[in-house]
C-alpha positions in Angstrom: 9.6 -5.7 -14.5 7.5 -9.8 -16.4 8.5 -10.9 -13.2 6.9 -8.7 -10.5 3.8 -8.4 -12.1 3.3 -12.7 -12.3 4.7 -11.3 -8.4 1.8 -10.0 -7.8 -0.4 -12.9 -9.7 0.9 -15.4 -7.7 -0.4 -13.1 -4.5 -3.9 -11.5 -5.5 -7.2 -14.0 -4.6 -9.0 -13.4 -7.2 -10.1 -12.1 -10.7 -12.4 -9.5 -8.5 -9.4 -8.0 -6.5 -7.3 -7.9 -8.8 -9.3 -5.9 -11.5 -10.1 -3.8 -8.3 -6.1 -3.3 -7.4 -4.9 -1.8 -10.9 -8.1 0.2 -11.2 -9.7 -1.5 -14.4 -13.4 -1.0 -14.8 -16.3 -3.7 -15.6 -16.0 -2.3 -19.3 -12.3 -3.3 -19.6 -11.0 0.1 -19.9 -8.7 0.7 -17.0 -8.8 3.4 -14.8 -6.5 6.3 -12.5 -9.9 6.1 -9.8 -8.6 2.7 -7.7 -6.4 3.8 -5.4 -2.2 3.8 -4.5 0.1 0.6 -4.6 3.2 0.8 -2.6 5.1 -2.8 -2.7 8.1 -3.1 -0.7 10.8 -6.7 0.6 10.8 -9.6 -1.8 9.2 -12.8 -2.4 13.1 -14.2 -3.6 14.1 -17.7 -1.7 16.3 -16.1 0.9 14.8 -12.6 1.3 15.0 -10.6 4.8 12.7 -10.3 7.0 11.7 -6.0 7.0 13.0 -4.3 10.1 11.1 -2.0 11.7 12.9 1.5 9.6 12.2 0.3 7.0 10.7 2.6 4.4 9.4 3.5 0.9 8.7 6.5 -1.1 6.1 7.4 -3.7 5.6 10.2 -5.6 2.0 11.3 -5.9 1.7 12.0 -10.4 -1.9 12.6 -9.7 -3.8 14.3 -6.8 -6.3 11.4 -4.6 -8.4 11.8 -2.3 -8.7 7.9 -0.2 -11.9 6.7 0.8 -12.8 3.5 1.6 -9.7 2.1 3.6 -6.7 0.0 2.7 -5.4 -3.5 1.2 -3.0 -5.2 2.8 -1.0 -8.3 1.4 2.4 -9.9 2.6 4.3 -12.4 2.2 4.9 -15.3 3.8 1.8 -14.8 5.8 3.4 -13.1 8.9 2.6 -10.3 11.8 2.9 -6.6 10.1 2.1 -3.1 10.8 2.6 0.2 8.5 2.9 3.9 8.9 2.2 6.0 5.9 3.7 9.3 6.1 3.3 11.7 3.4 4.9 15.8 2.9 4.8 18.1 -0.1 7.3 17.7 -2.7 10.2 18.6 -2.6 10.5 18.9 1.4 11.7 14.3 2.3 11.4 12.7 4.2 7.9 12.6 5.4 7.3 13.0 8.6 3.3 13.3 9.0 1.6 10.7 9.8 -1.9 10.3 7.8 -2.9 6.8 9.6 -4.0 8.4 12.6 -4.7 6.1 15.4 -5.3 3.1 12.5 -2.1 1.6 10.5 -2.3 -0.4 8.5 -2.1 -4.1 10.8 -1.9 -7.7 9.6 -2.1 -10.2 12.4 -1.2 -13.7 11.3 -2.2 -13.9 8.3 -1.2 -12.9 4.8 -3.9 -10.2 3.5 -5.8 -8.1 6.1 -8.4 -4.7 5.0 -10.2 -1.9 6.3 -13.8 -0.2 5.1 -13.0 2.4 6.3 -9.9 5.4 6.8 -11.3 7.3 10.4 -9.4 10.0 11.5 -7.1 9.4 8.5 -5.5 12.4 6.6 -7.6 11.8 4.0 -6.2 14.8 0.8 -3.2 14.1 -1.0 -2.2 16.8 -3.7 -0.4 15.9 -7.4 3.3 15.2 -5.9 2.7 14.3 -2.3 5.1 12.3 -1.5 3.4 9.6 0.5 6.5 7.2 2.8 5.5 3.7 3.4 7.7 2.6 7.1 7.3 -1.1 8.5 6.2 0.1 11.9 6.8 -3.6 13.9 7.4 -6.8 11.2 8.2 -10.8 12.9 8.6 -12.6 9.4 7.5 -10.8 6.4 9.7 -10.4 3.5 7.6 -8.5 0.9 4.5 -6.0 1.8 1.8 -4.4 -0.3 -0.5 -1.9 0.6 -3.9 -0.5 -1.6 -4.9 2.6 -0.7 -8.3 3.2 -1.3 -9.8 7.0 -3.1 -10.6 8.3 -6.2 -8.3 10.6 -8.8 -8.7 14.0 -8.0 
């Protein structure tokens, strides 16, 4: 777990982004209001490029309302498009996309973001299952998607 944390530290551009990612408020207290973080792949030497269809699932322990967009980090720098799908537990795997025509995308870079969730399904009740799927990829072996939102 320590390796993953330090690996994350190496990918985050500054302290303000790290605080936002971890949901730490200006008062130093931890908050669950920051949003949802989903990570997939590896940064280890010799890691394989994530093929389209690669998927990571997560069960939400809390309900969230998505607002404020998303942030995407990748390693190494490359191009990638993700789909985010959801279902209600125990219906798995999720098949309903929540991203409409605006999926998280990065083009020839290591970071990308959007300040909006226009067209997205934004209500994510407790125990929903999310699946992040690589739909296109060129050279990326690791990604971290931060869906901004608030705990409901």
